[in-house]
C-alpha distance (Angstrom), angle and dihedral (degrees) to the residues before:
residue distance angle dihedral
M1 . . .
T2 3.78 . .
L3 3.79 122.7 .
G4 3.80 89.8 -107.0
I5 3.80 91.2 58.9
I6 3.82 92.8 46.0
F7 3.82 90.2 49.8
A8 3.82 90.0 50.9
L9 3.82 92.0 51.1
V10 3.82 91.7 49.8
A11 3.82 89.5 50.0
M12 3.81 90.5 50.4
L13 3.81 93.9 52.8
S14 3.81 92.3 43.2
W15 3.81 92.8 52.6
G16 3.79 91.2 49.3
F17 3.81 93.0 54.7
G18 3.81 93.2 33.9
D19 3.81 94.8 58.9
F20 3.80 89.6 48.8
F21 3.82 89.9 59.6
I22 3.81 92.6 39.0
Q23 3.80 90.5 57.4
K24 3.80 89.1 55.4
G25 3.80 90.0 45.8
T26 3.80 95.0 52.8
R27 3.80 90.7 50.6
K28 3.80 94.4 48.3
I29 3.82 105.1 34.7
G30 3.83 107.4 13.3
D31 3.82 138.9 -102.9
V32 3.81 101.2 -83.7
E33 3.80 92.0 40.4
T34 3.81 91.6 52.7
L35 3.80 92.2 49.6
A36 3.81 90.5 46.8
W37 3.82 93.6 52.9
I38 3.80 91.5 48.8
G39 3.80 89.4 49.3
I40 3.80 93.1 49.8
F41 3.80 92.5 52.9
G42 3.78 93.0 47.2
S43 3.80 95.4 43.9
I44 3.80 93.9 51.7
G45 3.79 98.0 37.0
L46 3.81 95.4 53.7
V47 3.81 98.7 48.0
P48 3.85 95.7 93.6
F49 3.81 90.5 51.9
I50 3.82 99.7 47.6
Y51 3.83 100.9 35.1
N52 3.82 94.6 103.4
D53 3.83 92.5 48.8
L54 3.81 97.9 52.1
T55 3.82 93.0 103.2
L56 3.82 88.5 67.1
V57 3.81 89.0 69.6
L58 3.82 90.1 65.4
E59 3.80 92.2 66.8
R60 3.81 107.3 100.0
S61 3.81 97.5 -132.2
N62 3.80 92.0 47.2
F63 3.80 92.2 46.9
L64 3.81 92.8 52.6
I65 3.82 92.7 49.1
L66 3.81 93.1 48.2
L67 3.81 94.5 43.8
S68 3.81 91.5 49.3
L69 3.79 90.7 48.8
G70 3.81 91.7 51.4
V71 3.82 94.4 49.8
V72 3.81 93.7 45.2
T73 3.82 90.7 47.8
F74 3.81 90.6 53.5
L75 3.82 93.6 51.2
V76 3.79 95.2 43.2
G77 3.80 92.4 42.7
I78 3.81 91.4 56.8
M79 3.81 91.0 49.7
N80 3.80 90.8 48.2
F81 3.80 94.6 47.7
E82 3.80 92.8 46.7
A83 3.81 89.5 50.9
L84 3.82 89.8 51.1
R85 3.81 90.7 47.2
R86 3.80 93.3 52.1
G87 3.79 102.8 34.6
K88 3.79 143.3 47.4
L89 3.79 115.5 -77.8
S90 3.81 92.9 -131.6
V91 3.84 94.0 50.6
V92 3.79 99.9 41.3
E93 3.80 93.5 46.6
V94 3.78 91.6 55.1
L95 3.79 94.4 48.6
L96 3.79 87.9 52.6
E97 3.79 87.2 61.0
L98 3.79 89.7 79.2
E99 3.79 82.5 87.2
L100 3.81 86.7 76.2
P101 3.84 98.6 74.1
I102 3.81 91.0 35.5
T103 3.80 91.9 55.0
V104 3.79 93.6 45.0
I105 3.81 91.7 50.8
L106 3.81 91.6 49.9
G107 3.80 90.8 49.0
I108 3.80 92.8 50.7
F109 3.80 96.6 45.9
F110 3.80 101.9 37.2
L111 3.82 105.0 25.0
R112 3.83 92.9 37.7
E113 3.79 93.2 -127.6
H114 3.80 121.3 167.8
L115 3.80 127.4 -150.4
T116 3.79 125.2 -154.1
L117 3.81 119.7 -131.2
T118 3.82 89.9 -106.5
Q119 3.80 91.3 52.6
V120 3.81 91.0 49.8
L121 3.82 91.0 50.9
I122 3.81 92.6 49.4
L123 3.80 89.7 47.0
C124 3.81 88.9 53.0
F125 3.83 91.1 51.7
I126 3.81 90.0 51.3
F127 3.79 92.0 50.0
V128 3.83 92.5 45.8
G129 3.80 89.1 51.6
I130 3.79 89.6 51.5
L131 3.82 91.4 51.2
M132 3.81 90.7 49.4
I133 3.80 89.0 55.1
A134 3.81 89.1 52.2
L135 3.80 103.5 41.8
K136 3.78 103.5 61.4
P137 3.83 120.6 164.1
G138 3.80 113.0 -69.8
Q139 3.80 92.7 28.4
V140 3.82 100.3 68.0
R141 3.81 91.8 85.8
G142 3.79 91.7 63.1
R143 3.77 105.3 -82.9
H144 3.80 90.3 112.3
F145 3.77 93.7 68.1
F146 3.79 90.5 56.8
E147 3.79 95.0 55.3
K148 3.79 114.1 126.8
G149 3.79 110.4 -81.7
A150 3.84 93.1 13.3
V151 3.81 97.5 122.0
L152 3.80 91.8 46.8
A153 3.80 89.9 48.3
L154 3.81 91.6 52.8
G155 3.80 91.1 50.1
A156 3.80 90.1 48.1
A157 3.82 90.6 50.2
I158 3.81 91.1 57.8
G159 3.79 89.7 46.7
Y160 3.80 93.2 49.7
G161 3.78 89.7 53.2
L162 3.80 87.9 58.5
I163 3.82 91.7 44.4
N164 3.80 91.6 52.0
F165 3.80 90.0 51.1
L166 3.82 94.1 48.1
T167 3.82 90.7 45.5
A168 3.81 89.7 52.6
V169 3.81 90.7 50.6
G170 3.82 91.3 48.1
A171 3.80 93.5 46.1
K172 3.81 93.2 49.9
E173 3.81 100.2 37.2
I174 3.82 102.8 33.0
A175 3.83 118.3 12.4
P176 3.84 129.2 -60.1
L177 3.82 99.7 -129.9
L178 3.81 93.5 39.3
T179 3.81 88.7 53.3
I180 3.80 91.4 54.0
W181 3.82 93.0 43.9
C182 3.82 94.5 51.2
T183 3.80 89.9 48.1
W184 3.81 90.6 51.6
V185 3.82 93.8 47.5
T186 3.82 93.0 48.4
F187 3.79 98.1 51.1
T188 3.82 91.8 39.3
V189 3.81 91.2 56.8
I190 3.82 89.8 48.1
C191 3.82 91.5 49.3
L192 3.80 94.4 47.8
G193 3.81 91.1 46.1
Y194 3.79 90.2 52.6
L195 3.82 93.1 48.1
F196 3.81 91.0 48.4
A197 3.81 91.8 50.1
K198 3.82 90.3 50.3
G199 3.81 92.8 48.0
R200 3.81 92.4 -117.3
I201 3.81 99.5 115.9
K202 3.84 94.8 100.9
S203 3.79 94.2 50.5
F204 3.81 88.0 46.0
A205 3.81 91.1 56.0
H206 3.82 91.6 49.3
Q207 3.80 91.8 53.8
F208 3.79 92.9 76.7
S209 3.80 94.3 65.6
K210 3.82 91.1 46.1
Y211 3.81 98.9 44.8
T212 3.82 101.6 23.7
T213 3.81 98.8 143.2
L214 3.80 94.3 44.1
I215 3.80 94.2 48.3
I216 3.81 93.4 47.3
A217 3.82 90.9 48.3
M218 3.81 92.3 50.4
G219 3.78 94.8 44.9
V220 3.78 98.2 45.4
I221 3.82 99.6 40.6
D222 3.82 96.4 44.7
T223 3.80 91.8 46.3
V224 3.81 91.0 49.7
A225 3.81 89.7 50.8
W226 3.81 94.4 54.0
I227 3.82 93.2 42.8
F228 3.80 92.4 55.0
F229 3.81 90.7 42.7
A230 3.81 90.3 56.1
L231 3.82 91.8 45.4
A232 3.81 90.0 49.9
L233 3.81 91.0 51.3
E234 3.78 90.1 53.7
N235 3.81 89.6 58.3
K236 3.83 104.2 32.1
E237 3.80 139.7 37.0
L238 3.81 117.3 -86.7
A239 3.82 94.5 -118.7
V240 3.83 94.5 52.7
T241 3.81 93.2 44.4
I242 3.81 92.1 49.7
A243 3.80 91.9 47.9
I244 3.80 89.2 58.8
T245 3.81 100.6 38.4
E246 3.81 94.0 45.5
S247 3.80 91.0 71.1
Y248 3.79 90.0 81.7
P249 3.86 93.4 101.4
A250 3.80 86.4 71.5
V251 3.81 88.5 60.7
S252 3.81 90.7 46.4
L253 3.81 90.8 47.9
F254 3.80 92.0 57.1
L255 3.81 91.4 45.7
G256 3.79 91.0 48.1
S257 3.79 90.4 50.3
V258 3.81 99.9 43.2
V259 3.81 102.0 33.3
N260 3.82 104.3 25.1
K261 3.83 92.7 36.0
E262 3.81 92.3 -131.2
K263 3.81 114.1 167.9
I264 3.81 109.7 -110.1
A265 3.82 123.2 -172.6
T266 3.81 123.8 -133.6
I267 3.81 91.9 -111.4
Q268 3.82 89.4 56.9
F269 3.79 92.0 54.3
F270 3.81 89.7 48.5
G271 3.80 89.2 50.3
A272 3.79 90.3 51.2
F273 3.81 90.2 50.5
L274 3.82 91.5 49.2
T275 3.80 91.8 48.6
I276 3.80 94.3 50.1
V277 3.82 94.0 45.5
A278 3.82 92.2 48.2
S279 3.81 90.5 49.4
I280 3.80 91.4 50.4
V281 3.81 90.0 50.0
M282 3.81 90.1 50.3
A283 3.81 89.1 50.1
L284 3.81 94.7 48.4
L285 3.81 94.3 46.5
Y286 3.80 98.0 43.8
C-alpha cells in the first residue's frame, strides 16, 4: 500500500474513536467548548511543523481559501457536535456519511478527477454498507429521519462535503499541514471569542482540570485524524481518499454498541462489515 492509502486508513480509525470521545465531550462540557479544546491542541501541536510555510498564508488566494475553510469548519463542527450531543452515536455517524457522495461529486466536477469502473463499484459497496447501518428494522418507513439530531447531522454532512473539498484544494495547492493549522487557528479564535462574549471563558479554563483525560483524548485523536487526512489528499485523489476514510462510522457503530450499550440490529453489523471490507479492498487495490 502507498503512503497515501496508509494515511487514509489512520485517519479513518482516528475519526471513529475521535467522535466517540467528542460525543462524551459535548455532553459534559458543551459544543463550542469541545470545538475550542480540539482547536487549541491542533493549533499548538502543529506549529513546529508549519513554521517554515507561514509566508504562504500571506498570498491573497491562499488566505481566502484558508479563512473560508476555518469559518465553514466552525459552523459545521457546531452542527455536528450538537447532533452527537442530542442523538445516538450509531445513527448520527451514519447520516454524516452523506458527505461521501457530495465530496466525490465535488472532486469530479471541480478537481477534474476520474474514477475507474472498479473504483465506482467499490464506492457503491461502501455507500450501501453505510445505508445498511442506518436503515435498521422499524426505521425504514421514515422514522429514522426523525431521530434526535438527524436534521443537524444532515446539514453537517453537506458541510463536511464542502470542507473535504476545500481541504483537498488547500493540501494540493498550498501545503497539507498548513491547511489544517490555519483551519484550527481560525475556528479556535471564533470559539474563544464567542465564549468570552458569553462570559464563559473562566468556566472553560477550569474544564481542563476536571476533564483532563477526555479533553486530551479529543484534542489529540481528532487532530491526528485531520493531519493524516490532509497528508492522504496530498498523495491520492479526493474520491479514493474519501472512500477509505468514510468507513469510520463502522468503528463508531461498534463503540456505540459495546461501550454505550446502544441497540444495533443484525443488518447494521452486516453493513459495517461490508463497509470495512470494501474500504480494505479499495486500499489494497489503489
